[in-house]
N, C-alpha and C positions, 0 to 999 in steps of 0.2 A: 548727295550730289557732289561727290568729291571730284568728279571729272569735269566740273563746271566752275568757272570763276565769275564774279560779278564786280563790276566797277561801280561803286556807289556815288562817288563825286569826283569831279575834276574841274578845277577853276584856275584861270590865269588872270592876273591883274590886267586891267585894260591897257595900262602903260607898257606891259610886257608881251602883248599879243603880237602875232605875226613874226615871231622869232624862232618858231619851230619847237617851243618848249612843250606844248601839249602833245605833239607827236613823240617827243623824247620820253615824256612821262608815261604815255600809253605803251610805248614799246618796252620800257622798263617794267611796267605793270604786267604786260603780257609775259615777259621772260620770267618774272617772279612767280606768277600764277602757274606757269608751266613747270617750273622747277619744284615748287612747293606742293602743288596739287596734281601735277601731271594732267592738267586740264586740257580738254579738246575743244572747249566751248567757253566763250566769255560773253556775258550780256551786260547791257547798260540801258538806262532810260534817258531819253532826250526829248525835250519839248519839240513838237512839230514846227513851232515858230523859230526855233534856234537854228537858222540856216547855216551859220558858220560851223557849229558843232556837227550838224548833219553832213556837211561837206567834208569835214575832217574824217569822221567815222566811216562814211560810205566810200568816198572817192579816194582818200589817201590810205586808210587803214583796212579797207575791204569789208567793213561790216555790212550785214544785210538788214533791211528794215522789216520789222514785223509789227504792225499796228495792233495795239491792244486797247 
């Protein structure tokens, strides 16, 4: 699956949240995955209860939700 990337973990200290750091890290990860793997697809796993993360991934970064 060289055309796919996977984000395993992303965490921001509570005291540093809402500063745009997660978006910057994700964009950097996307760019790196694209350059290294030429990936067309990036996946990650998020708990359904993590509303803040879901908002970031869905609304800001354009991820689609696929329940498994």
